[in-house]
NUBAMI-114432 format. One record per residue (C-alpha): x, y negated, z negated; residue in one letter. Coordinates in steps of 0.05 Angstrom, whole numbers, plus 5000, padded with zeros to 4 digits. Example, Ala and Ser with C-alpha at 12.3 -4.5 7.8 and 13.67 -1.06 7.14 Angstrom:
524650904844A527350214857S
//
This chain:
447973180885M446873140961P446373741006S452274091039N451773661101N451473021059N444172921074Q440472661013S432972761010W427672340976K421672640940L415072260947I408672430909L402472230948A398072200887S396271680834A394272220785S397972110719P397372860706R400973040771R406372520756R407472820688E407873530714L412573370771L416972990722G418473650687H422873840746T427673280726M428273090800V427472350816P421272180857F417071600881Q409571530878V406371270943M399071310960T394271111015I386871161001A382971681041T375771891039D377672571010E372272891052A372073501097S366973901136E369974531107E365074901061T369875431035N372875150971P380075340988C379575081059S376374431033F382074310983A387274461036L384073991087A383873421038V390973541013A393473531086R389672891098Q392872541038K399772731061G398872601135E396271881127V402371721084L407272051132C404671601188E407270991150T414171261133L420671191172P423171831202L427971991147E429572561099S423272531056S418973071026V411872831016V407773230965I400273190971S395173580932A387773660920D383974040865T376874300868V372774710820V368275240851A362675680824L359576200870N362475830930G359575150909K364674590906I364874130846Y368973510859G369372880816K362572680788P359572010807R357171850737D355772150668R349272460690E352472840747E358173030699A353073320651R349773700709H356473990731F358474220661L351574510647T352074930710E359075170692L357075340620A357376080602G360376280669K367076410703T369175910756H375275810798Q380075220802V383475150869H389274670880T392174590950A399374350953V402374101019C409673921030L410773481091H417973361114F421473081176W426373581204H429073721274Q425373121303D418373301278R414173321216W413574011186K408874271133R408974801079I402474931043E399375380990H392875430951V393475650879E387375940844T386076010769T379876320738E376775960679V371676240630D366975730599F363075880537R355975650526S356474910511L354874610444D350473990456E354173560406R360973730436L358173600506L355372920486Q361772720451D365872910512Y361472550562L361871920519A369371890530T368471840606D374372320612D370072740659S369272200712L375972260747D376673010745K374373570791A368873970758G367873400707A372973650657Y380373640640G383374250607I388773840572Q383773440530G377473500490Q374273960542A378974500519L373474650468T369274910526F374275430550I374576140526L380076400572Q383876270635I387176760683R392776460723G396775820722C394975320667Y398374740703A393974890763N387774730722V391074080701V391773910774G398574140800F401274860800P408374680780L411475370782A408575490852R411174820876F418175000851C417775670888S415675310952M421674860946M426575400927E424375930977Q420775601035D423574891039F430875071032T430075631083K426875181135Q432274651130I437875171127G440475001057E442775441000Q443375320926G438674970878P433574550915W434174020862Q441173860886N438473610952L434973020921F437572360895S
//
């Protein structure tokens, strides 16, 4: 159902991640996936600032290619951090092993930055948030570690693991949002849409009704 002023919005996910697509699909709101490759790099050394800078970059490069219409572009970036050190996606199995060995037996943080870019009142506006979840790893069993590395599941994931798969055997406990560790803090996104987005565009009622 369109908004009160008959303006219908489009939701665009600036991510090729199948995990983010699946999580966003739980909102039951139609969306498109559109991506433009970026170097996903930043001079920021603080893990939260790094994730936010990369998430902004992913959204901004896509916005530059879009017509000035009623679109909300969602961009996100996830990093794993231990004692301030950033663990992105490993280059190969050896680096994945190194990452997981360093995380073993310790508590690390998963930070996901979410940015919402939307054209309103003749300019692009942005709403952003960084969600943090703490994850406790147990000491790693060598056989489980070898079996996991052999799947290559670690190679496309920050910190070299995905909580939704075999690496769940490494995790003792989490504190915070589970979906955030998967790669997209869904509840936080819904709050951003419900509270921040609707307020900025002057709408009331369920945010889902604005999209078609």
